[in-house]
C-alpha positions as CSV (number, residue, x, y, z in Angstrom):
1,X,102.6,69.0,123.4
2,X,100.2,69.2,120.3
3,X,100.3,65.8,118.5
4,X,97.4,66.0,116.2
5,X,99.6,67.3,113.3
6,X,102.4,64.8,113.8
7,X,102.8,61.7,111.7
8,X,102.9,58.3,113.3
9,X,106.5,58.0,112.6
10,X,107.1,61.4,114.2
11,X,105.2,60.3,117.2
12,X,107.1,57.0,117.5
13,X,110.5,58.7,117.5
14,X,109.1,61.1,120.3
15,X,107.9,58.2,122.3
16,X,111.2,56.5,122.0
17,X,112.6,59.5,123.8
18,X,110.1,59.9,126.3
19,X,111.0,58.2,129.8
20,X,107.7,56.5,130.1
21,X,104.1,56.6,128.6
22,X,104.2,60.4,127.8
23,X,102.0,62.3,125.4
24,X,103.4,60.8,122.3
25,X,102.9,57.3,123.3
26,X,99.4,58.2,124.5
27,X,98.6,59.7,121.1
28,X,99.9,56.5,119.4
29,X,97.7,54.3,121.7
30,X,94.6,56.6,120.9
31,X,95.3,56.3,117.2
32,X,95.8,52.5,117.2
33,X,93.3,51.5,119.7
34,X,90.6,50.5,117.3
35,X,92.5,49.2,114.4
36,X,94.5,46.9,116.8
37,X,91.4,45.7,118.4
38,X,89.6,45.0,115.2
39,X,92.8,42.9,113.9
40,X,92.6,41.1,117.3
41,X,88.9,40.5,117.0
42,X,89.2,39.1,113.4
43,X,92.1,36.9,114.4
44,X,90.9,35.7,117.9
45,X,87.3,35.2,116.9
46,X,85.5,36.8,120.2
47,X,85.4,40.0,122.0
48,X,87.1,38.7,125.3
49,X,90.2,37.1,123.6
50,X,90.3,40.2,121.4
51,X,90.5,42.6,124.2
52,X,93.1,40.4,126.0
53,X,95.2,40.1,122.8
54,X,95.0,43.9,122.2
55,X,96.1,44.6,125.8
56,X,99.1,42.5,125.2
57,X,99.9,44.2,122.0
58,X,99.9,47.7,123.7
59,X,102.1,46.4,126.4
60,X,104.5,45.1,123.9
61,X,104.4,48.3,122.1
62,X,105.2,50.0,125.1
63,X,108.1,47.8,126.0
64,X,109.5,47.9,122.6
65,X,108.8,51.5,121.7
66,X,112.5,52.1,121.1
67,X,112.9,49.3,118.6
68,X,110.9,51.0,115.8
69,X,113.6,51.6,113.1
70,X,111.4,53.4,110.4
71,X,112.1,50.6,107.6
72,X,108.3,50.4,107.2
73,X,105.4,52.7,108.0
74,X,104.7,52.7,111.9
75,X,101.2,51.2,111.4
76,X,102.7,48.1,109.6
77,X,105.0,47.7,112.4
78,X,102.2,47.8,114.8
79,X,99.8,45.5,112.9
80,X,102.9,43.0,112.7
81,X,103.2,43.1,116.4
82,X,99.4,42.7,116.8
83,X,99.3,39.6,114.3
84,X,102.3,38.0,115.9
85,X,100.8,38.3,119.3
86,X,97.4,36.9,118.2
87,X,99.0,34.0,116.5
88,X,101.0,33.2,119.6
89,X,98.0,33.4,121.8
90,X,95.9,31.4,119.4
91,X,98.6,28.6,119.3
92,X,98.8,28.5,123.0
93,X,95.1,28.5,123.4
94,X,94.7,25.8,120.8
95,X,97.3,23.6,122.5
96,X,95.6,24.0,126.0
97,X,92.1,23.3,124.5
98,X,93.3,20.2,122.5
99,X,94.4,18.5,125.8
100,X,91.0,19.5,127.5
101,X,88.6,18.4,124.8
102,X,90.4,15.7,122.7
103,X,88.0,12.9,123.9
104,X,85.0,14.9,123.6
105,X,85.9,16.0,120.0
106,X,86.4,12.5,118.8
107,X,82.8,11.6,119.8
108,X,81.4,14.7,118.4
109,X,83.3,14.3,115.0
110,X,82.0,10.6,114.8
111,X,78.5,12.0,115.1
112,X,78.9,15.0,112.8
113,X,80.6,12.9,110.1
114,X,77.4,10.9,109.8
115,X,75.4,13.9,109.3
116,X,77.8,15.9,107.2
117,X,76.1,15.4,103.9
118,X,72.8,16.9,105.4
119,X,72.0,20.5,105.5
120,X,74.9,21.9,107.4
121,X,75.4,25.6,107.7
122,X,79.0,26.9,107.5
123,X,80.3,30.2,108.4
124,X,83.4,32.1,107.4
125,X,85.1,31.6,110.8
126,X,84.7,27.8,110.6
127,X,86.3,27.8,107.1
128,X,89.0,29.9,108.2
129,X,89.8,27.6,111.1
130,X,90.8,25.0,108.7
131,X,93.9,27.0,107.6
132,X,97.1,27.1,109.6
133,X,97.5,30.2,111.7
134,X,99.7,32.4,109.5
135,X,97.5,31.6,106.3
136,X,94.3,32.5,108.2
137,X,96.0,35.9,109.3
138,X,97.1,36.7,105.9
139,X,93.7,36.0,104.3
140,X,91.9,38.1,106.9
141,X,94.3,40.9,106.5
142,X,94.0,40.8,102.7
143,X,90.2,40.5,102.3
144,X,88.7,41.7,105.4
145,X,91.3,44.7,106.2
146,X,92.2,45.4,102.6
147,X,96.0,45.1,103.0
148,X,98.1,45.3,100.0
149,X,100.6,42.4,99.2
150,X,103.4,45.0,99.9
151,X,102.1,45.5,103.4
152,X,101.5,41.8,103.9
153,X,105.2,41.1,102.8
154,X,106.4,43.7,105.3
155,X,104.5,42.3,108.0
156,X,105.0,38.6,107.5
157,X,108.6,39.2,106.2
158,X,108.1,37.3,102.9
159,X,108.4,38.5,99.3
160,X,105.4,39.9,97.5
161,X,105.1,36.9,95.2
162,X,105.3,34.6,98.4
163,X,102.5,36.5,99.8
164,X,100.4,36.1,96.7
165,X,101.2,32.6,96.5
166,X,100.1,32.0,100.2
167,X,96.8,33.8,99.7
168,X,96.1,31.9,96.6
169,X,96.9,28.6,98.2
170,X,94.8,29.3,101.3
171,X,91.8,30.3,99.2
172,X,92.2,27.1,97.1
173,X,92.5,25.0,100.4
174,X,89.2,26.6,101.6
175,X,87.5,25.9,98.3
176,X,88.7,22.2,98.2
177,X,87.5,21.6,101.9
178,X,84.2,23.4,101.3
179,X,83.0,23.0,97.8
180,X,80.1,24.8,96.5
181,X,76.9,22.8,96.7
182,X,74.3,24.5,94.3
183,X,71.0,22.9,95.5
């Protein structure tokens, strides 16, 4: 079966009819392997967690391949699954780590707060980690992956104006937490 000239939506319909992971589903995996991994990497923050998350995404795509209804582009549906998977994994990882390192973090915070006015280099991931998971994902998709507000609205189930408001609010939150110091 030649799948090179078929759209994602056509392949998704064919994959839903296939009994297992047939050629249509395999073609979709190949098309989305890199974009899904890139989103997972940006949301998870490291290669190992991104690889695990991407694997979970592809398992979910396989298990839910009959649930794509065509109300949005297939890529939007796939990216929505990737985002929800990553957010779930980050939340569970975060809860687990909070229990493991709570005491250590309190001591570290006390020491670091005394040094906070000194030369402190902040990177983008540190800034993004101050946001809640959904706002963080929305900013990454908007600015790093160049998603439109319409695509974000489809993925997050919000209105376009709601997405604009959330992105704006997240930017302001980062600007407030990390004011510019021109020295």
